[in-house]
N, CA, C and O of each residue as an XYZ file, in Angstrom:
228
protein
N      -6.500    -16.675     66.849
C      -5.152    -17.186     66.664
C      -4.831    -18.150     67.803
O      -5.155    -17.882     68.960
N      -4.206    -19.247     67.478
C      -3.855    -20.246     68.483
C      -2.511    -19.930     69.112
O      -1.623    -19.371     68.467
N      -2.373    -20.294     70.376
C      -1.068    -20.158     71.014
C      -0.280    -21.444     70.751
O      -0.844    -22.449     70.317
N       0.992    -21.401     71.010
C       1.874    -22.542     70.733
C       1.437    -23.788     71.497
O       1.521    -24.895     70.966
N       0.970    -23.626     72.740
C       0.547    -24.772     73.543
C      -0.650    -25.472     72.914
O      -0.690    -26.702     72.869
N      -1.631    -24.706     72.425
C      -2.800    -25.298     71.787
C      -2.401    -26.056     70.529
O      -2.914    -27.141     70.257
N      -1.494    -25.483     69.776
C      -1.029    -26.139     68.554
C      -0.308    -27.436     68.892
O      -0.537    -28.454     68.239
N       0.549    -27.419     69.892
C       1.281    -28.622     70.298
C       0.331    -29.696     70.808
O       0.477    -30.870     70.467
N      -0.631    -29.305     71.612
C      -1.612    -30.255     72.130
C      -2.409    -30.852     70.982
O      -2.661    -32.057     70.953
N      -2.801    -30.015     70.045
C      -3.548    -30.499     68.887
C      -2.756    -31.508     68.085
O      -3.302    -32.512     67.627
N      -1.473    -31.245     67.914
C      -0.616    -32.180     67.174
C      -0.479    -33.504     67.912
O      -0.523    -34.567     67.292
N      -0.313    -33.452     69.223
C      -0.194    -34.680     70.012
C      -1.487    -35.483     69.923
O      -1.455    -36.699     69.738
N      -2.619    -34.803     70.055
C      -3.898    -35.502     69.965
C      -4.096    -36.116     68.586
O      -4.581    -37.240     68.461
N      -3.725    -35.381     67.573
C      -3.856    -35.882     66.208
C      -2.964    -37.102     65.990
O      -3.407    -38.092     65.408
N      -1.722    -37.043     66.444
C      -0.807    -38.176     66.292
C      -1.299    -39.399     67.056
O      -1.189    -40.526     66.572
N      -1.836    -39.177     68.238
C      -2.370    -40.281     69.032
C      -3.533    -40.937     68.309
O      -3.628    -42.163     68.238
N      -4.406    -40.112     67.778
C      -5.567    -40.641     67.050
C      -5.123    -41.441     65.830
O      -5.701    -42.486     65.532
N      -4.108    -40.962     65.127
C      -3.614    -41.642     63.924
C      -3.036    -43.010     64.242
O      -3.000    -43.881     63.373
N      -2.591    -43.209     65.453
C      -2.007    -44.493     65.818
C      -3.076    -45.569     65.979
O      -2.766    -46.760     65.971
N      -4.309    -45.162     66.122
C      -5.409    -46.111     66.266
C      -5.796    -46.686     64.904
O      -5.358    -46.210     63.856
N      -6.622    -47.715     64.954
C      -7.127    -48.317     63.713
C      -7.853    -47.263     62.904
O      -8.498    -46.371     63.454
N      -7.742    -47.378     61.599
C      -8.407    -46.440     60.717
C      -7.641    -45.163     60.475
O      -8.213    -44.166     60.035
N      -6.349    -45.181     60.759
C      -5.569    -43.956     60.639
C      -5.532    -43.429     59.217
O      -5.502    -42.215     59.017
N      -5.533    -44.299     58.234
C      -5.505    -43.841     56.849
C      -6.811    -43.149     56.482
O      -6.800    -42.143     55.772
N      -7.925    -43.673     56.954
C      -9.224    -43.062     56.674
C      -9.319    -41.686     57.325
O      -9.850    -40.749     56.728
N      -8.815    -41.567     58.525
C      -8.830    -40.285     59.225
C      -7.985    -39.258     58.488
O      -8.410    -38.119     58.295
N      -6.804    -39.657     58.083
C      -5.923    -38.747     57.351
C      -6.560    -38.317     56.037
O      -6.463    -37.153     55.647
N      -7.207    -39.249     55.359
C      -7.865    -38.921     54.092
C      -9.009    -37.939     54.317
O      -9.193    -37.010     53.531
N      -9.768    -38.136     55.369
C     -10.877    -37.231     55.680
C     -10.367    -35.827     55.996
O     -10.927    -34.838     55.523
N      -9.315    -35.742     56.787
C      -8.751    -34.433     57.121
C      -8.172    -33.751     55.888
O      -8.293    -32.535     55.735
N      -7.548    -34.521     55.018
C      -7.003    -33.958     53.782
C      -8.117    -33.424     52.895
O      -7.984    -32.358     52.294
N      -9.212    -34.163     52.816
C     -10.349    -33.708     52.020
C     -10.927    -32.418     52.598
O     -11.231    -31.483     51.857
N     -11.076    -32.371     53.905
C     -11.587    -31.157     54.543
C     -10.667    -29.970     54.279
O     -11.135    -28.872     53.977
N      -9.367    -30.190     54.393
C      -8.402    -29.114     54.142
C      -8.491    -28.636     52.696
O      -8.408    -27.438     52.426
N      -8.659    -29.569     51.775
C      -8.773    -29.206     50.360
C     -10.043    -28.391     50.106
O     -10.005    -27.377     49.409
N     -11.153    -28.835     50.668
C     -12.408    -28.098     50.504
C     -12.309    -26.701     51.106
O     -12.828    -25.738     50.541
N     -11.647    -26.595     52.241
C     -11.461    -25.299     52.889
C     -10.586    -24.397     52.025
O     -10.897    -23.222     51.830
N      -9.499    -24.946     51.513
C      -8.579    -24.168     50.678
C      -9.256    -23.668     49.406
O      -8.935    -22.589     48.909
N     -10.186    -24.450     48.885
C     -10.897    -24.065     47.662
C     -12.079    -23.138     47.931
O     -12.728    -22.666     46.997
N     -12.357    -22.881     49.201
C     -13.445    -21.980     49.555
C     -14.801    -22.652     49.677
O     -15.811    -21.974     49.864
N     -14.839    -23.970     49.576
C     -16.102    -24.693     49.689
C     -16.578    -24.773     51.138
O     -17.770    -24.951     51.393
N     -15.657    -24.644     52.077
C     -15.986    -24.616     53.503
C     -15.470    -23.318     54.099
O     -14.332    -22.916     53.856
N     -16.324    -22.665     54.884
C     -15.882    -21.466     55.598
C     -14.951    -21.892     56.733
O     -14.819    -23.081     57.026
N     -14.312    -20.918     57.363
C     -13.442    -21.226     58.508
C     -14.227    -21.948     59.597
O     -13.744    -22.914     60.187
N     -15.443    -21.471     59.855
C     -16.280    -22.069     60.898
C     -16.681    -23.496     60.531
O     -16.635    -24.393     61.373
N     -17.074    -23.703     59.279
C     -17.454    -25.044     58.831
C     -16.265    -25.995     58.892
O     -16.410    -27.150     59.292
N     -15.099    -25.515     58.499
C     -13.883    -26.323     58.525
C     -13.541    -26.731     59.953
O     -13.233    -27.895     60.210
N     -13.594    -25.789     60.871
C     -13.290    -26.094     62.276
C     -14.270    -27.108     62.845
O     -13.868    -28.051     63.527
N     -15.551    -26.917     62.567
C     -16.571    -27.838     63.070
C     -16.388    -29.234     62.479
O     -16.516    -30.231     63.190
N     -16.092    -29.308     61.198
C     -15.896    -30.602     60.544
C     -14.668    -31.319     61.102
O     -14.690    -32.535     61.289
N     -13.600    -30.571     61.367
C     -12.403    -31.184     61.961
C     -12.727    -31.749     63.338
O     -12.304    -32.855     63.674
N     -13.473    -30.998     64.132
C     -13.834    -31.476     65.466
C     -14.659    -32.755     65.383
O     -14.425    -33.696     66.141
N     -15.620    -32.790     64.468
C     -16.432    -34.001     64.295
C     -15.558    -35.170     63.850
O     -15.703    -36.284     64.354
N     -14.664    -34.921     62.922
C     -13.799    -35.975     62.393
C     -12.866    -36.528     63.464
O     -12.639    -37.735     63.542
N     -12.342    -35.649     64.271
C     -11.398    -36.060     65.315
C     -12.093    -36.601     66.552
O     -11.438    -37.099     67.467
N     -13.414    -36.506     66.586
C     -14.161    -37.048     67.708
C     -14.031    -36.242     68.970
O     -14.118    -36.769     70.079
N     -13.818    -34.941     68.787
C     -13.680    -33.994     69.899
C     -13.954    -34.686     71.182
O     -13.891    -34.065     72.243
């Protein structure tokens, strides 16, 4: 479970990344990952790893 600080930091990082070029592509990729996760095509671990790769950890 995440604490409030981690969630806030994650949101700030995500918003900052979206301000860069390619923000629509990034949002689309994250939406696709979320959809696959919600449908059970990605496990929690796979979803987390894919988000990190997408966001350029």
